[in-house]
N, C-alpha and C positions, 0 to 999 in steps of 0.2 A: 587518584582513576577512582573514581565511585563505582562500585561493589555490590550486587547482591549475592555474591557470596563473598563472606567476610575474612576468611581463609585464601582471595585467590588475589594474588599480588600483579603486577604490572610487568613484570619477571617471569612471573608462571603464565602467564596470557602471552605474553609476546616469543614466547619460546611454544605452546600449540602451534600445533601443524596445523595448514587448511587446506586442506584435500577440494580440489578444484577439479571436479567431472570432463571429459572429454567434448566434441560433439557432436557425438554417440550417443551418448546417454544425456545429454541437453538435449537430443531431438527427442530420443523414448521417452523422456518425461515430456516433452510438451503433447507428444501424441498420446501417453496414456494419458495426464491429468492435468493440463493446461489448456490443452483446447476441448476436452469433453465439458468441463465447467462453463469457457469462456460463451461454449455454445448454447449453454445453458442460461445460463445468467442478460448471453443476446434473444432468447428466444421468449422470455418472459416480459412480462407487459412494464408497464412505468406502474409500479404500487400506489403510487402518491401525485396525483398530477397537478395539486394542490404543492407540493415542496417545488417542484420543475416551474412551478410558475411563482412563487415566492422569490424562488435563486434566481432565476432568468430577469425578475422585474429590482432585483434589490443589489446582486450582485455588478452592473453596472456601475450604479448609485456608490455602494461602498469603493470600489476600486476609486473613483472620481473623487471622492468626499464628498461628496454629498450627504451622507450621514458617515456617519461616527458608531464606533460600537465602545462602552464606556465598558470596564472590567472590574 
């Protein structure tokens, strides 16, 4: 296991408790945080129509193999 914390081991991470909030907490989070951010993003116009054009033009070609990307 690779870790950014050198002292963190698999045994330590496997023994850490994970808290999962109940449905009520998730709903409160959605109302307070997620929905306002989502609505803000949806209300913004497309910041760069050229990127949309390139995506719509290139993505089908990439998916079909007509265009290849080499790294």
